[in-house]
A tleap script that builds the chain and sets N, CA, C and O, in Angstrom:
source leaprc.protein.ff14SB
mol = sequence {
  NMET ASP ARG ALA LEU ALA GLU ALA ASP ILE
  ALA ARG GLY ARG VAL TYR LEU THR ASN ALA
  VAL LYS HIE SER LYS PHE GLU GLN ARG GLY
  LYS ARG ARG ILE HIE GLN ARG PRO THR ALA
  GLY GLU VAL ARG HIE TYR ARG TRP TRP LEU
  ILE LYS GLU LEU GLU PHE VAL GLN PRO GLU
  VAL VAL VAL ALA LEU GLY ALA THR ALA VAL
  LEU ALA LEU ALA GLY LYS ALA LEU PRO ILE
  SER ARG ASN ARG GLY GLU ALA GLN PHE ASP
  GLY HIE ARG GLY TYR ILE THR VAL HIE PRO
  SER TYR LEU LEU ARG LEU PRO ASP GLU ASP
  ALA ARG ARG ARG ALA TYR ASP GLU PHE VAL
  LEU ASP LEU LYS ARG ILE ARG ALA LEU SER
  GLU GLN ASP ASP PRO ALA LEU ALA ARG CGLY
}
set mol.1.N position { 93.548 49.761 169.686 }
set mol.1.CA position { 93.636 48.395 169.213 }
set mol.1.C position { 94.916 47.739 169.728 }
set mol.1.O position { 94.887 46.609 170.215 }
set mol.2.N position { 96.035 48.451 169.617 }
set mol.2.CA position { 97.305 47.872 170.073 }
set mol.2.C position { 97.268 47.570 171.568 }
set mol.2.O position { 97.766 46.532 172.004 }
set mol.3.N position { 96.685 48.468 172.351 }
set mol.3.CA position { 96.588 48.244 173.798 }
set mol.3.C position { 95.717 47.029 174.105 }
set mol.3.O position { 96.063 46.221 174.966 }
set mol.4.N position { 94.595 46.896 173.411 }
set mol.4.CA position { 93.695 45.758 173.627 }
set mol.4.C position { 94.383 44.453 173.235 }
set mol.4.O position { 94.262 43.454 173.943 }
set mol.5.N position { 95.103 44.454 172.116 }
set mol.5.CA position { 95.846 43.260 171.718 }
set mol.5.C position { 96.862 42.865 172.784 }
set mol.5.O position { 96.988 41.689 173.126 }
set mol.6.N position { 97.581 43.847 173.305 }
set mol.6.CA position { 98.577 43.568 174.344 }
set mol.6.C position { 97.917 42.990 175.594 }
set mol.6.O position { 98.434 42.048 176.194 }
set mol.7.N position { 96.777 43.555 175.983 }
set mol.7.CA position { 96.070 43.048 177.165 }
set mol.7.C position { 95.548 41.635 176.947 }
set mol.7.O position { 95.395 40.878 177.905 }
set mol.8.N position { 95.277 41.276 175.710 }
set mol.8.CA position { 94.809 39.926 175.388 }
set mol.8.C position { 95.969 38.970 175.128 }
set mol.8.O position { 95.757 37.802 174.803 }
set mol.9.N position { 97.193 39.469 175.272 }
set mol.9.CA position { 98.414 38.684 175.058 }
set mol.9.C position { 98.521 38.185 173.619 }
set mol.9.O position { 98.873 37.034 173.361 }
set mol.10.N position { 98.207 39.090 172.691 }
set mol.10.CA position { 98.346 38.803 171.266 }
set mol.10.C position { 99.438 39.720 170.724 }
set mol.10.O position { 99.324 40.944 170.799 }
set mol.11.N position { 100.484 39.129 170.183 }
set mol.11.CA position { 101.588 39.919 169.627 }
set mol.11.C position { 101.106 40.623 168.361 }
set mol.11.O position { 100.575 39.977 167.456 }
set mol.12.N position { 101.284 41.916 168.292 }
set mol.12.CA position { 100.822 42.707 167.148 }
set mol.12.C position { 101.435 42.207 165.840 }
set mol.12.O position { 100.795 42.278 164.791 }
set mol.13.N position { 102.637 41.717 165.893 }
set mol.13.CA position { 103.301 41.211 164.701 }
set mol.13.C position { 102.681 39.944 164.134 }
set mol.13.O position { 102.981 39.565 163.002 }
set mol.14.N position { 101.814 39.278 164.906 }
set mol.14.CA position { 101.148 38.058 164.430 }
set mol.14.C position { 99.758 38.342 163.870 }
set mol.14.O position { 99.029 37.421 163.500 }
set mol.15.N position { 99.397 39.622 163.811 }
set mol.15.CA position { 98.054 40.023 163.383 }
set mol.15.C position { 98.146 40.726 162.037 }
set mol.15.O position { 98.994 41.596 161.834 }
set mol.16.N position { 97.267 40.339 161.123 }
set mol.16.CA position { 97.167 41.005 159.827 }
set mol.16.C position { 95.845 41.765 159.822 }
set mol.16.O position { 94.776 41.157 159.878 }
set mol.17.N position { 95.915 43.087 159.757 }
set mol.17.CA position { 94.710 43.923 159.713 }
set mol.17.C position { 94.541 44.466 158.308 }
set mol.17.O position { 95.504 44.912 157.684 }
set mol.18.N position { 93.315 44.425 157.814 }
set mol.18.CA position { 93.011 44.975 156.503 }
set mol.18.C position { 91.612 45.559 156.532 }
set mol.18.O position { 90.833 45.280 157.443 }
set mol.19.N position { 91.301 46.354 155.553 }
set mol.19.CA position { 89.959 46.898 155.419 }
set mol.19.C position { 89.156 46.005 154.486 }
set mol.19.O position { 89.670 45.503 153.487 }
set mol.20.N position { 87.893 45.816 154.828 }
set mol.20.CA position { 87.009 45.018 153.987 }
set mol.20.C position { 86.731 45.727 152.670 }
set mol.20.O position { 86.593 45.083 151.629 }
set mol.21.N position { 86.651 47.036 152.714 }
set mol.21.CA position { 86.403 47.847 151.523 }
set mol.21.C position { 87.681 48.622 151.228 }
set mol.21.O position { 88.234 49.282 152.108 }
set mol.22.N position { 88.139 48.541 150.007 }
set mol.22.CA position { 89.457 49.068 149.666 }
set mol.22.C position { 89.467 50.527 149.233 }
set mol.22.O position { 90.518 51.055 148.869 }
set mol.23.N position { 88.329 51.176 149.267 }
set mol.23.CA position { 88.251 52.587 148.906 }
set mol.23.C position { 87.329 53.270 149.902 }
set mol.23.O position { 86.185 52.851 150.072 }
set mol.24.N position { 87.806 54.309 150.558 }
set mol.24.CA position { 87.007 55.009 151.563 }
set mol.24.C position { 86.453 56.310 151.017 }
set mol.24.O position { 87.154 57.086 150.367 }
set mol.25.N position { 85.184 56.528 151.294 }
set mol.25.CA position { 84.567 57.812 150.980 }
set mol.25.C position { 84.724 58.687 152.218 }
set mol.25.O position { 84.772 58.193 153.345 }
set mol.26.N position { 84.802 59.967 151.992 }
set mol.26.CA position { 84.876 60.856 153.136 }
set mol.26.C position { 84.242 62.184 152.783 }
set mol.26.O position { 84.053 62.530 151.616 }
set mol.27.N position { 83.920 62.918 153.844 }
set mol.27.CA position { 83.383 64.275 153.704 }
set mol.27.C position { 84.398 65.216 154.343 }
set mol.27.O position { 84.808 65.015 155.487 }
set mol.28.N position { 84.794 66.226 153.610 }
set mol.28.CA position { 85.773 67.192 154.125 }
set mol.28.C position { 85.047 68.180 155.031 }
set mol.28.O position { 84.076 68.812 154.616 }
set mol.29.N position { 85.517 68.311 156.261 }
set mol.29.CA position { 84.983 69.293 157.209 }
set mol.29.C position { 86.153 70.111 157.722 }
set mol.29.O position { 86.825 69.743 158.686 }
set mol.30.N position { 86.372 71.216 157.061 }
set mol.30.CA position { 87.555 72.008 157.396 }
set mol.30.C position { 88.786 71.210 157.030 }
set mol.30.O position { 88.939 70.784 155.885 }
set mol.31.N position { 89.673 71.003 158.004 }
set mol.31.CA position { 90.883 70.229 157.761 }
set mol.31.C position { 90.690 68.739 158.043 }
set mol.31.O position { 91.592 67.934 157.806 }
set mol.32.N position { 89.511 68.377 158.551 }
set mol.32.CA position { 89.249 66.980 158.916 }
set mol.32.C position { 88.532 66.240 157.799 }
set mol.32.O position { 87.686 66.802 157.105 }
set mol.33.N position { 88.884 64.973 157.638 }
set mol.33.CA position { 88.205 64.079 156.697 }
set mol.33.C position { 87.349 63.120 157.524 }
set mol.33.O position { 87.877 62.302 158.278 }
set mol.34.N position { 86.048 63.222 157.380 }
set mol.34.CA position { 85.129 62.362 158.108 }
set mol.34.C position { 84.750 61.197 157.185 }
set mol.34.O position { 84.093 61.391 156.163 }
set mol.35.N position { 85.171 59.994 157.560 }
set mol.35.CA position { 84.911 58.821 156.728 }
set mol.35.C position { 83.443 58.447 156.785 }
set mol.35.O position { 82.804 58.531 157.833 }
set mol.36.N position { 82.925 58.035 155.652 }
set mol.36.CA position { 81.530 57.623 155.544 }
set mol.36.C position { 81.447 56.114 155.372 }
set mol.36.O position { 82.332 55.492 154.783 }
set mol.37.N position { 80.381 55.541 155.889 }
set mol.37.CA position { 80.163 54.103 155.794 }
set mol.37.C position { 79.923 53.723 154.326 }
set mol.37.O position { 79.181 54.411 153.626 }
set mol.38.N position { 80.540 52.641 153.859 }
set mol.38.CA position { 80.305 52.208 152.478 }
set mol.38.C position { 78.905 51.620 152.328 }
set mol.38.O position { 78.322 51.120 153.290 }
set mol.39.N position { 78.384 51.686 151.128 }
set mol.39.CA position { 77.091 51.078 150.840 }
set mol.39.C position { 77.275 49.566 150.698 }
set mol.39.O position { 78.398 49.081 150.563 }
set mol.40.N position { 76.173 48.831 150.729 }
set mol.40.CA position { 76.232 47.382 150.537 }
set mol.40.C position { 76.804 47.058 149.163 }
set mol.40.O position { 77.539 46.083 149.008 }
set mol.41.N position { 76.470 47.872 148.166 }
set mol.41.CA position { 77.019 47.660 146.822 }
set mol.41.C position { 78.524 47.831 146.780 }
set mol.41.O position { 79.218 47.074 146.102 }
set mol.42.N position { 79.032 48.810 147.491 }
set mol.42.CA position { 80.485 49.019 147.540 }
set mol.42.C position { 81.165 47.862 148.256 }
set mol.42.O position { 82.254 47.442 147.864 }
set mol.43.N position { 80.531 47.343 149.306 }
set mol.43.CA position { 81.091 46.192 150.019 }
set mol.43.C position { 81.136 44.984 149.084 }
set mol.43.O position { 82.147 44.284 149.025 }
set mol.44.N position { 80.050 44.739 148.358 }
set mol.44.CA position { 80.020 43.621 147.399 }
set mol.44.C position { 81.072 43.801 146.305 }
set mol.44.O position { 81.716 42.836 145.893 }
set mol.45.N position { 81.244 45.030 145.841 }
set mol.45.CA position { 82.203 45.317 144.768 }
set mol.45.C position { 83.634 44.929 145.155 }
set mol.45.O position { 84.387 44.447 144.309 }
set mol.46.N position { 84.011 45.129 146.400 }
set mol.46.CA position { 85.384 44.860 146.846 }
set mol.46.C position { 85.545 43.503 147.523 }
set mol.46.O position { 86.648 43.156 147.946 }
set mol.47.N position { 84.468 42.733 147.632 }
set mol.47.CA position { 84.535 41.454 148.342 }
set mol.47.C position { 85.545 40.510 147.697 }
set mol.47.O position { 86.247 39.801 148.417 }
set mol.48.N position { 85.644 40.473 146.371 }
set mol.48.CA position { 86.580 39.578 145.688 }
set mol.48.C position { 88.013 39.815 146.161 }
set mol.48.O position { 88.796 38.878 146.313 }
set mol.49.N position { 88.334 41.081 146.388 }
set mol.49.CA position { 89.685 41.450 146.810 }
set mol.49.C position { 89.949 40.899 148.213 }
set mol.49.O position { 91.016 40.345 148.479 }
set mol.50.N position { 88.990 41.053 149.086 }
set mol.50.CA position { 89.113 40.539 150.452 }
set mol.50.C position { 89.275 39.023 150.442 }
set mol.50.O position { 90.104 38.486 151.177 }
set mol.51.N position { 88.499 38.334 149.626 }
set mol.51.CA position { 88.605 36.874 149.531 }
set mol.51.C position { 89.997 36.468 149.031 }
set mol.51.O position { 90.573 35.502 149.531 }
set mol.52.N position { 90.535 37.191 148.058 }
set mol.52.CA position { 91.895 36.909 147.565 }
set mol.52.C position { 92.928 37.121 148.676 }
set mol.52.O position { 93.878 36.348 148.804 }
set mol.53.N position { 92.737 38.172 149.475 }
set mol.53.CA position { 93.650 38.395 150.608 }
set mol.53.C position { 93.616 37.214 151.572 }
set mol.53.O position { 94.661 36.763 152.040 }
set mol.54.N position { 92.430 36.716 151.869 }
set mol.54.CA position { 92.305 35.578 152.782 }
set mol.54.C position { 93.002 34.345 152.205 }
set mol.54.O position { 93.656 33.601 152.936 }
set mol.55.N position { 92.862 34.132 150.907 }
set mol.55.CA position { 93.547 33.005 150.266 }
set mol.55.C position { 95.061 33.150 150.382 }
set mol.55.O position { 95.768 32.166 150.597 }
set mol.56.N position { 95.550 34.364 150.239 }
set mol.56.CA position { 96.989 34.623 150.292 }
set mol.56.C position { 97.528 34.523 151.724 }
set mol.56.O position { 98.554 33.882 151.955 }
set mol.57.N position { 96.848 35.149 152.676 }
set mol.57.CA position { 97.329 35.224 154.059 }
set mol.57.C position { 97.097 33.911 154.807 }
set mol.57.O position { 97.908 33.537 155.655 }
set mol.58.N position { 96.009 33.209 154.508 }
set mol.58.CA position { 95.635 31.971 155.188 }
set mol.58.C position { 95.631 32.137 156.709 }
set mol.58.O position { 96.391 31.471 157.412 }
set mol.59.N position { 94.779 33.021 157.209 }
set mol.59.CA position { 94.746 33.266 158.654 }
set mol.59.C position { 94.186 32.087 159.437 }
set mol.59.O position { 93.382 31.308 158.924 }
set mol.60.N position { 94.622 31.970 160.682 }
set mol.60.CA position { 94.086 30.936 161.574 }
set mol.60.C position { 92.645 31.266 161.951 }
set mol.60.O position { 91.803 30.373 162.043 }
set mol.61.N position { 92.365 32.545 162.167 }
set mol.61.CA position { 91.023 33.022 162.494 }
set mol.61.C position { 90.805 34.334 161.756 }
set mol.61.O position { 91.679 35.201 161.741 }
set mol.62.N position { 89.642 34.475 161.148 }
set mol.62.CA position { 89.260 35.717 160.483 }
set mol.62.C position { 88.328 36.459 161.428 }
set mol.62.O position { 87.282 35.939 161.816 }
set mol.63.N position { 88.711 37.672 161.794 }
set mol.63.CA position { 87.916 38.450 162.748 }
set mol.63.C position { 87.228 39.591 162.018 }
set mol.63.O position { 87.871 40.407 161.358 }
set mol.64.N position { 85.921 39.632 162.147 }
set mol.64.CA position { 85.136 40.724 161.579 }
set mol.64.C position { 84.988 41.793 162.648 }
set mol.64.O position { 84.280 41.609 163.638 }
set mol.65.N position { 85.669 42.917 162.434 }
set mol.65.CA position { 85.594 44.043 163.366 }
set mol.65.C position { 84.512 45.007 162.869 }
set mol.65.O position { 84.794 45.895 162.064 }
set mol.66.N position { 83.292 44.836 163.341 }
set mol.66.CA position { 82.217 45.749 162.987 }
set mol.66.C position { 81.345 45.279 161.837 }
set mol.66.O position { 81.613 44.268 161.189 }
set mol.67.N position { 80.278 46.062 161.607 }
set mol.67.CA position { 79.222 45.693 160.668 }
set mol.67.C position { 79.693 45.609 159.222 }
set mol.67.O position { 79.263 44.715 158.493 }
set mol.68.N position { 80.551 46.503 158.796 }
set mol.68.CA position { 81.016 46.466 157.407 }
set mol.68.C position { 81.822 45.201 157.149 }
set mol.68.O position { 81.659 44.566 156.107 }
set mol.69.N position { 82.682 44.832 158.079 }
set mol.69.CA position { 83.469 43.607 157.924 }
set mol.69.C position { 82.565 42.378 157.936 }
set mol.69.O position { 82.792 41.436 157.177 }
set mol.70.N position { 81.547 42.381 158.786 }
set mol.70.CA position { 80.613 41.252 158.821 }
set mol.70.C position { 79.911 41.123 157.471 }
set mol.70.O position { 79.809 40.025 156.924 }
set mol.71.N position { 79.433 42.234 156.938 }
set mol.71.CA position { 78.764 42.219 155.639 }
set mol.71.C position { 79.695 41.678 154.557 }
set mol.71.O position { 79.282 40.869 153.726 }
set mol.72.N position { 80.935 42.119 154.570 }
set mol.72.CA position { 81.900 41.673 153.558 }
set mol.72.C position { 82.231 40.191 153.700 }
set mol.72.O position { 82.341 39.483 152.699 }
set mol.73.N position { 82.388 39.726 154.918 }
set mol.73.CA position { 82.807 38.339 155.142 }
set mol.73.C position { 81.653 37.343 155.085 }
set mol.73.O position { 81.807 36.237 154.566 }
set mol.74.N position { 80.499 37.735 155.619 }
set mol.74.CA position { 79.344 36.830 155.655 }
set mol.74.C position { 78.500 36.932 154.389 }
set mol.74.O position { 77.728 36.027 154.072 }
set mol.75.N position { 78.654 38.038 153.672 }
set mol.75.CA position { 77.854 38.237 152.472 }
set mol.75.C position { 76.468 38.766 152.758 }
set mol.75.O position { 75.664 38.937 151.842 }
set mol.76.N position { 76.183 39.026 154.018 }
set mol.76.CA position { 74.892 39.594 154.410 }
set mol.76.C position { 75.074 40.338 155.726 }
set mol.76.O position { 76.008 40.083 156.486 }
set mol.77.N position { 74.157 41.261 155.971 }
set mol.77.CA position { 74.210 42.036 157.211 }
set mol.77.C position { 73.765 41.156 158.380 }
set mol.77.O position { 72.736 40.483 158.308 }
set mol.78.N position { 74.542 41.170 159.437 }
set mol.78.CA position { 74.208 40.451 160.666 }
set mol.78.C position { 74.408 41.405 161.834 }
set mol.78.O position { 75.463 42.031 161.934 }
set mol.79.N position { 73.425 41.532 162.720 }
set mol.79.CA position { 73.606 42.420 163.870 }
set mol.79.C position { 74.740 41.916 164.771 }
set mol.79.O position { 74.778 40.743 165.143 }
set mol.80.N position { 75.644 42.808 165.106 }
set mol.80.CA position { 76.789 42.439 165.951 }
set mol.80.C position { 76.302 41.916 167.301 }
set mol.80.O position { 76.796 40.896 167.781 }
set mol.81.N position { 75.353 42.595 167.910 }
set mol.81.CA position { 74.903 42.237 169.255 }
set mol.81.C position { 74.361 40.804 169.328 }
set mol.81.O position { 74.545 40.137 170.346 }
set mol.82.N position { 73.705 40.322 168.286 }
set mol.82.CA position { 73.134 38.965 168.295 }
set mol.82.C position { 74.079 37.916 167.734 }
set mol.82.O position { 73.849 36.721 167.917 }
set mol.83.N position { 75.132 38.337 167.058 }
set mol.83.CA position { 76.033 37.384 166.401 }
set mol.83.C position { 77.460 37.448 166.914 }
set mol.83.O position { 78.346 36.793 166.366 }
set mol.84.N position { 77.688 38.218 167.945 }
set mol.84.CA position { 79.032 38.374 168.492 }
set mol.84.C position { 79.539 37.021 168.977 }
set mol.84.O position { 78.865 36.325 169.736 }
set mol.85.N position { 80.721 36.668 168.531 }
set mol.85.CA position { 81.300 35.392 168.924 }
set mol.85.C position { 81.791 34.621 167.714 }
set mol.85.O position { 82.021 35.192 166.648 }
set mol.86.N position { 81.950 33.309 167.891 }
set mol.86.CA position { 82.485 32.461 166.827 }
set mol.86.C position { 81.558 32.454 165.619 }
set mol.86.O position { 80.336 32.524 165.747 }
set mol.87.N position { 82.175 32.366 164.443 }
set mol.87.CA position { 81.439 32.369 163.180 }
set mol.87.C position { 82.228 31.581 162.150 }
set mol.87.O position { 83.370 31.191 162.392 }
set mol.88.N position { 81.618 31.353 161.010 }
set mol.88.CA position { 82.280 30.735 159.863 }
set mol.88.C position { 82.126 31.680 158.681 }
set mol.88.O position { 81.031 32.179 158.420 }
set mol.89.N position { 83.216 31.927 157.968 }
set mol.89.CA position { 83.200 32.782 156.789 }
set mol.89.C position { 83.792 32.009 155.614 }
set mol.89.O position { 85.012 31.884 155.506 }
set mol.90.N position { 82.954 31.499 154.752 }
set mol.90.CA position { 83.404 30.765 153.565 }
set mol.90.C position { 84.470 29.725 153.900 }
set mol.90.O position { 85.515 29.665 153.252 }
set mol.91.N position { 84.202 28.917 154.904 }
set mol.91.CA position { 85.140 27.865 155.282 }
set mol.91.C position { 86.261 28.314 156.200 }
set mol.91.O position { 87.090 27.499 156.605 }
set mol.92.N position { 86.299 29.597 156.535 }
set mol.92.CA position { 87.316 30.100 157.469 }
set mol.92.C position { 86.709 30.176 158.868 }
set mol.92.O position { 85.576 30.618 159.055 }
set mol.93.N position { 87.495 29.734 159.833 }
set mol.93.CA position { 87.090 29.902 161.222 }
set mol.93.C position { 87.088 31.397 161.507 }
set mol.93.O position { 88.052 32.091 161.182 }
set mol.94.N position { 86.022 31.896 162.107 }
set mol.94.CA position { 85.901 33.330 162.303 }
set mol.94.C position { 85.354 33.742 163.647 }
set mol.94.O position { 84.992 32.919 164.488 }
set mol.95.N position { 85.310 35.031 163.814 }
set mol.95.CA position { 84.789 35.621 165.056 }
set mol.95.C position { 84.250 37.002 164.721 }
set mol.95.O position { 84.872 37.754 163.970 }
set mol.96.N position { 83.098 37.332 165.278 }
set mol.96.CA position { 82.473 38.636 165.077 }
set mol.96.C position { 82.551 39.437 166.367 }
set mol.96.O position { 82.208 38.942 167.441 }
set mol.97.N position { 83.002 40.670 166.249 }
set mol.97.CA position { 83.038 41.573 167.397 }
set mol.97.C position { 82.863 43.010 166.899 }
set mol.97.O position { 82.707 43.256 165.703 }
set mol.98.N position { 82.893 43.931 167.828 }
set mol.98.CA position { 82.708 45.345 167.500 }
set mol.98.C position { 83.971 45.911 166.852 }
set mol.98.O position { 85.058 45.348 166.982 }
set mol.99.N position { 83.809 47.022 166.162 }
set mol.99.CA position { 84.946 47.740 165.610 }
set mol.99.C position { 85.539 48.599 166.738 }
set mol.99.O position { 84.784 49.185 167.515 }
set mol.100.N position { 86.852 48.684 166.841 }
set mol.100.CA position { 87.452 49.485 167.916 }
set mol.100.C position { 86.980 50.941 167.944 }
set mol.100.O position { 86.928 51.544 169.016 }
set mol.101.N position { 86.637 51.513 166.798 }
set mol.101.CA position { 86.170 52.904 166.792 }
set mol.101.C position { 84.841 53.050 167.524 }
set mol.101.O position { 84.527 54.130 168.024 }
set mol.102.N position { 84.060 51.977 167.592 }
set mol.102.CA position { 82.809 51.989 168.365 }
set mol.102.C position { 83.102 52.332 169.818 }
set mol.102.O position { 82.358 53.082 170.449 }
set mol.103.N position { 84.175 51.787 170.336 }
set mol.103.CA position { 84.543 52.027 171.740 }
set mol.103.C position { 84.836 53.501 171.991 }
set mol.103.O position { 84.546 54.028 173.065 }
set mol.104.N position { 85.408 54.152 170.997 }
set mol.104.CA position { 85.755 55.566 171.139 }
set mol.104.C position { 84.538 56.475 171.057 }
set mol.104.O position { 84.565 57.594 171.571 }
set mol.105.N position { 83.473 56.010 170.419 }
set mol.105.CA position { 82.283 56.839 170.232 }
set mol.105.C position { 81.293 56.761 171.382 }
set mol.105.O position { 80.346 57.545 171.433 }
set mol.106.N position { 81.495 55.834 172.301 }
set mol.106.CA position { 80.558 55.720 173.423 }
set mol.106.C position { 80.663 56.967 174.294 }
set mol.106.O position { 81.762 57.353 174.691 }
set mol.107.N position { 79.534 57.599 174.595 }
set mol.107.CA position { 79.566 58.881 175.307 }
set mol.107.C position { 79.875 58.772 176.798 }
set mol.107.O position { 80.416 59.708 177.388 }
set mol.108.N position { 79.544 57.661 177.399 }
set mol.108.CA position { 79.676 57.494 178.844 }
set mol.108.C position { 80.970 56.745 179.170 }
set mol.108.O position { 81.247 55.702 178.579 }
set mol.109.N position { 81.750 57.264 180.093 }
set mol.109.CA position { 83.040 56.662 180.446 }
set mol.109.C position { 82.875 55.244 180.990 }
set mol.109.O position { 83.669 54.365 180.654 }
set mol.110.N position { 81.862 55.005 181.823 }
set mol.110.CA position { 81.642 53.658 182.357 }
set mol.110.C position { 81.268 52.678 181.247 }
set mol.110.O position { 81.758 51.549 181.211 }
set mol.111.N position { 80.403 53.118 180.352 }
set mol.111.CA position { 80.014 52.260 179.224 }
set mol.111.C position { 81.220 51.979 178.339 }
set mol.111.O position { 81.386 50.860 177.851 }
set mol.112.N position { 82.059 52.980 178.130 }
set mol.112.CA position { 83.261 52.821 177.312 }
set mol.112.C position { 84.209 51.820 177.958 }
set mol.112.O position { 84.792 50.989 177.262 }
set mol.113.N position { 84.372 51.884 179.268 }
set mol.113.CA position { 85.252 50.954 179.984 }
set mol.113.C position { 84.704 49.527 179.906 }
set mol.113.O position { 85.462 48.589 179.659 }
set mol.114.N position { 83.399 49.356 180.113 }
set mol.114.CA position { 82.787 48.019 180.036 }
set mol.114.C position { 82.911 47.445 178.625 }
set mol.114.O position { 83.246 46.273 178.453 }
set mol.115.N position { 82.639 48.272 177.624 }
set mol.115.CA position { 82.722 47.811 176.237 }
set mol.115.C position { 84.165 47.439 175.876 }
set mol.115.O position { 84.398 46.464 175.162 }
set mol.116.N position { 85.123 48.216 176.370 }
set mol.116.CA position { 86.534 47.909 176.116 }
set mol.116.C position { 86.903 46.573 176.762 }
set mol.116.O position { 87.573 45.745 176.145 }
set mol.117.N position { 86.464 46.368 178.005 }
set mol.117.CA position { 86.748 45.102 178.689 }
set mol.117.C position { 86.145 43.919 177.934 }
set mol.117.O position { 86.765 42.860 177.844 }
set mol.118.N position { 84.938 44.096 177.391 }
set mol.118.CA position { 84.298 43.040 176.601 }
set mol.118.C position { 85.089 42.784 175.310 }
set mol.118.O position { 85.220 41.643 174.867 }
set mol.119.N position { 85.605 43.851 174.723 }
set mol.119.CA position { 86.406 43.724 173.510 }
set mol.119.C position { 87.690 42.945 173.802 }
set mol.119.O position { 88.068 42.067 173.027 }
set mol.120.N position { 88.357 43.254 174.902 }
set mol.120.CA position { 89.573 42.522 175.285 }
set mol.120.C position { 89.234 41.055 175.531 }
set mol.120.O position { 90.001 40.170 175.153 }
set mol.121.N position { 88.085 40.790 176.166 }
set mol.121.CA position { 87.653 39.411 176.384 }
set mol.121.C position { 87.430 38.702 175.046 }
set mol.121.O position { 87.794 37.536 174.894 }
set mol.122.N position { 86.832 39.406 174.073 }
set mol.122.CA position { 86.694 38.838 172.723 }
set mol.122.C position { 88.060 38.484 172.149 }
set mol.122.O position { 88.235 37.404 171.586 }
set mol.123.N position { 89.021 39.381 172.287 }
set mol.123.CA position { 90.360 39.125 171.749 }
set mol.123.C position { 91.005 37.920 172.432 }
set mol.123.O position { 91.715 37.153 171.781 }
set mol.124.N position { 90.772 37.744 173.714 }
set mol.124.CA position { 91.297 36.564 174.413 }
set mol.124.C position { 90.650 35.292 173.877 }
set mol.124.O position { 91.315 34.268 173.721 }
set mol.125.N position { 89.350 35.359 173.596 }
set mol.125.CA position { 88.657 34.203 173.015 }
set mol.125.C position { 89.186 33.912 171.612 }
set mol.125.O position { 89.333 32.753 171.224 }
set mol.126.N position { 89.466 34.956 170.868 }
set mol.126.CA position { 90.022 34.799 169.516 }
set mol.126.C position { 91.403 34.157 169.597 }
set mol.126.O position { 91.722 33.267 168.808 }
set mol.127.N position { 92.218 34.601 170.541 }
set mol.127.CA position { 93.548 34.000 170.719 }
set mol.127.C position { 93.415 32.512 171.023 }
set mol.127.O position { 94.128 31.695 170.441 }
set mol.128.N position { 92.505 32.152 171.934 }
set mol.128.CA position { 92.290 30.741 172.278 }
set mol.128.C position { 91.800 29.956 171.069 }
set mol.128.O position { 92.223 28.821 170.847 }
set mol.129.N position { 90.918 30.554 170.294 }
set mol.129.CA position { 90.403 29.911 169.085 }
set mol.129.C position { 91.535 29.666 168.088 }
set mol.129.O position { 91.569 28.624 167.433 }
set mol.130.N position { 92.446 30.606 167.972 }
set mol.130.CA position { 93.557 30.462 167.027 }
set mol.130.C position { 94.536 29.368 167.459 }
set mol.130.O position { 95.288 28.839 166.640 }
set mol.131.N position { 94.521 29.039 168.729 }
set mol.131.CA position { 95.434 28.022 169.246 }
set mol.131.C position { 94.856 26.613 169.150 }
set mol.131.O position { 95.562 25.629 169.369 }
set mol.132.N position { 93.550 26.520 168.818 }
set mol.132.CA position { 92.905 25.222 168.674 }
set mol.132.C position { 93.177 24.644 167.290 }
set mol.132.O position { 93.321 25.376 166.311 }
set mol.133.N position { 93.243 23.325 167.232 }
set mol.133.CA position { 93.333 22.666 165.929 }
set mol.133.C position { 91.958 22.764 165.279 }
set mol.133.O position { 90.933 22.659 165.951 }
set mol.134.N position { 91.948 22.964 163.980 }
set mol.134.CA position { 90.702 23.045 163.222 }
set mol.134.C position { 90.516 21.727 162.482 }
set mol.134.O position { 91.253 21.447 161.536 }
set mol.135.N position { 89.537 20.902 162.896 }
set mol.135.CA position { 89.352 19.598 162.238 }
set mol.135.C position { 89.083 19.725 160.739 }
set mol.135.O position { 89.462 18.837 159.974 }
set mol.136.N position { 88.445 20.796 160.309 }
set mol.136.CA position { 88.168 20.982 158.875 }
set mol.136.C position { 89.463 21.152 158.101 }
set mol.136.O position { 89.579 20.693 156.964 }
set mol.137.N position { 90.443 21.817 158.720 }
set mol.137.CA position { 91.729 21.999 158.050 }
set mol.137.C position { 92.518 20.691 158.016 }
set mol.137.O position { 93.246 20.430 157.059 }
set mol.138.N position { 92.377 19.874 159.054 }
set mol.138.CA position { 93.103 18.611 159.111 }
set mol.138.C position { 92.638 17.656 158.014 }
set mol.138.O position { 93.427 16.853 157.517 }
set mol.139.N position { 91.357 17.739 157.632 }
set mol.139.CA position { 90.827 16.873 156.575 }
set mol.139.C position { 91.351 17.279 155.212 }
set mol.139.O position { 91.387 16.478 154.277 }
set mol.140.N position { 91.769 18.579 155.110 }
set mol.140.CA position { 92.382 19.068 153.900 }
set mol.140.C position { 91.488 19.136 152.734 }
set mol.140.O position { 91.915 19.540 151.652 }
savepdb mol mol.pdb
quit
């Protein structure tokens, strides 16, 4: 993530990263903890907390990294492949893209490189979006 942000010319110190779900389930496999995807009910349960964070942080752009974040922010499941790009989340300017861990799970090196390049391109679009004036915010 840090490397992709740097390639997109986004200073890490200007980015606030948080989890959509505030409690992670995991399965112990030897010394490793394998995180499990939260259920839709768990995402709904923690959504209030995420909304409060957005009110407090007041981000220029809210980025949904992956399906769980999309579910939490949009309130419904949306396929990343068909919805990747600009979005609106409860009046917040937003953007939907893949989760960085998706890039690590791709089995083929060429596919991983292409997906990473697309992710960096998304981050560049997000940076440009954050630099635009938001007419909805100007109306107050």
